[in-house]
N, C-alpha and C positions, 0 to 999 in steps of 0.2 A: 061403282064408287070405290075410290082408293081406300085401302085399309089403313087404319091408324098404325103408327109405329109402336111396336111392342118390344122395347129393348130396355135393358137395365140402364138406369141413369148413371152417369159418371160419378164416381165417389171421390175423385181427386187422388193424388198419390198416397199410397200407403207403403212406403219403402223403409228399409232399415237405414240406420245411420250410414253415410257414405264411407265411413271408416270400417264398417263390417265387411267381411269377405264376400265376394260375389256369390259363392255357394249359399250363403245365408240370405243375401239381398234378393236374389232371383226368386226365392220362394215367396216373397211378398208381392211380386209383380202380378197384376191381374192377367188372366187368360182372356185375350180380346177376341180371338177367332179370326174369321175372314173379314177383311175390310177393303176399303178403296181409298185412293189418294186424290188429292186436289192441290192445285196451286192457284195463285192469284189470277183471276180472270180466265180460268181453264174452260169454263162453259161458254165463253163469248164466241168461240169458233165452232159451236155445235156440239160441245162436249156434254157429258152426262150431268144430270142434276143429282148430287149425292142424296138429298132428302127424298127425292122421288124414288131412287133406287132403294132406299131404306124402307119406304112405304110399300112398294110393290114387291120387293124381293129382300125382305129383312135379313135372311141368312147370308146374303152377299155383302151386307154393309153393317156389320156389327160395330164397326168403328170407322172413323175418318182420319186418315193421316194428312195433316195440313202442312203443305210446304210454305215456309215463312222466310221472307226477307224483312228485317225490322223496318227498313225504309218504306216498305209498302204496307205492312201490317196485314190485316185480315180482310178478305173480300166479302161480298154479300152472302155467298154460299157458306163460307166458314162461320160467319156471324149467325146465319139461320140455324146451322147445326148446333152451335153453342146455345142458342136460345131454347132449343129442345132439350138441353141437358144431356146430350149423348156423348159416348166415349170418344176420345181422340188421342192422337199422338202429335208431337211437334217435330216436324222435319225441317231442320235449318238449311238454308240455301245461301248463306252469306258469311261463313266463318272458316278461316284456315286454322284448324286446330293445332297445327304444328308450329304456329307463329305466336309466341306469348303476347306480343303487342296487339294481336287481334282480339284478345279477350280483355279489352279495356273496360273501364268502369261505365262509360256511356253506353256501350253496346250491351253489357250485362244488365244494366238497369232496364233497357228496353225489352230484353229477353224476359226478365222477371215480370214485367208488366203484361206481356203477352201470355206467359205461363199462367198468370193469375186469371186471365180471361179464358184460356183454353182448358185449364186444369188437366193437362195431358198425363197419360200413364207414364210416358218417358219422353226423352229427347232422342233424336236420331238424325243421321244425315251422312251424305257422301263425305268420306274423309280424304279429301283431295284439296286442290287449290280452287276456291270459289272466286278468287280475284287475284289479279297480278298488280303488285304495288299497293298503295293505300286502298282501303275499302271505299269504292265509289262506283256509281252506276255504270259509268263508261268502262270500268275495268273488270266487269263481271264476266266470268267464264267458268268452266269446270275442267280441270286437268287431274289426272291420277297422281298419287304421291310418288316420290322417288323410292324405289323398292330396295332400301338399304336398312341395316340395323340402326344406324344413326337417325334416319328419318323415322323409323318405328318408335324409337325412344322419345323423340320430340312429339310425335303424335300421341303417344300414351300419356305424356305429361299434360298435354292440352285437354285430353279427355278427363283426366283426374281433376284438373282445375275447374272445368265446367261442371262436373258432377258436384264438386264441393260448393261451387257458387250458387247452384240452383237446388240442390238437394234431390235431384232427379237422376235416374240412370241415363247415361249418354252412350248410345249404341252406334259405333262407327259403321259405315256402309262402304263396301268396296265400290269405287266409282267406275264409270264407263271409260273407255279409251281405246285408241287404236295403236298408240305407240307408248311403250313402257320403258322406263330407264331404271337400272339398278340390277344388283346381282342376286336378288331373292325372287323366288316364285311368289306370285300374288298371295296365295294361301299361306305360305310360310311367313311372309311379311305380316299379314294380319294376325297370325298365330302369335308372333312376337308382341304385337300391339296389345292383344287381349290379355296376355299373361302379365306384361309390364303394367298395364293400366288396371288389371284385375277387373275386367269388364265383360259384358256380353256383346253380341254383335248383331247387326242387321246384314244378313247375307243376301245379296242381290244375285239371283241365279241367271238372269239375262246378262248382267255385266260379267259374271264369271264365265258363262259360255262364250261371250265375245272375246274375253281375254284368252281363253284356252285356244280358240280358233286362231287368234292373232299370233300365238306362239307355236302353232302346229301341233298342239297336244290334245290328247283325249279329254272329253269334258270332265271326267272325274279325276284327272291327274292331280296327285298330292292330297286328295281328299282324305285318304286313309291316315294321314298324319296331322290332320286339322282337328282342333278340339270342338267337335260338333255340339258338345254339351253347353258351349257358350253361345250358341245360336238362339237368340230370343225371338227374332223376327226374320221373315223371309219376304223378298220381293220377287214377283213374276211380272214380266211385261213382254210385249211383242217386239221383235226386232226386224228391220227391213234389210234384206240382202241387197248389196250394191256391187257393181263391177264397173271400173273405169279403166279402159285400155289394158285389161288383163289383171288389174289390181282389185281383188275381191275383199270386201269387208262387210260388217253388219252395223247398220246405223241404229242407235238406241232411240227409237221414236215413240215408245209407249203405245204401239199399236195393239191390235187384238190377235195378230198371227204370231203365236209363240213358237220359237224354234223347237224342233223335236228334242234336242239335247237338254233343253230346259225342263221339259216334262220328265225326261229320264232322271235328271238330277233331283228334281223334286220328289219323285217316287223313291229314290234311294236315300234321301236325306231325312224326310219327315219321320220315318220310324226310328231314326238314330239320334235325332235332336231332342234329347230328353227334356230340355227346358224351353222348347218352342212355345211361344205364347200368342203369336200373331202372324198372319200372312196377308200381304197387300197385293191386289191386282192393280198395277199401275196402267190405267186405261182412261184417264180423266178427260182426254180430248177427243173421245169417240162417242158417237150416239149410243144411248143406253142399249137399244136393241142389238147392236153389234157386239156388245160385251157379254151377253148372257151365256153364250156357249162356253166361253172361257171361265166365267164364274162357276158354271155347273160342273165343269171338269175339275176345277180347283176344290170345290166343295166335296166332290167324291174322293179326291186324293187325300184330303185332310179330315175326312169324317172320323177315322179312328182316333184322331187327336183332339178335334174340336167338337163339342156337343152340338147337335142341330139347333 
């Protein structure tokens, strides 16, 4: 017989005023621990059931990160999670934060409606281009930002605007990519964003490892000058190594085979990220049984930070 889910119910956001400094706001954020992600329809192709994971392995599903496009809303798995009153975060999949016109009243109204349903601990999402041209289903994609100080300033402004509009923390995530344009290293770019927006960050270690490989750099290059105290959440996911006519790259497919350098980065960062509140294993499109080894390793690496 499956065990009942014994988890703390979501209490809704308890954050300081958006105008308070990050060092004060971050103290009010809940420590969520180890969680799992989902997107609309993720289970339809044989992916895991978040509630089953929470019932059978509760320490691996302390919260659910829900990927959201307002045009689609929430699927049955997200609704079932909400019905249990369990903790969540809202991961946006449809906003270019560096474009002021993207944060229009209609989109913000729909975000607020979904926030009221989810009652997430915070908002987060890849801080790149989710669409090209007007926001429309046929235009959806994900490209990394332009790595310049001008782009960092525009992104920081959008983060501050969304934070003020929702009353929730907005954690930018470093997006995946194979080609990057701009004169800043990825970590230096996001350091600029974090300081200008006075915000925390969702640091995706798979995306960071892919970036470093693409630049021919060591996995931890520039990490010593990055403000790790602003890392609130970490993502880990499997990457698939590809080779086409001598061109090698890593595809970000959210599999269960995590790159060795991602494990190394995680082991190095967790003890130094003083404000780390959450870690997500992005494995939503894989059968539950295939994800357990990864969850077990993540639980062991984060045990000193997250209570069992």
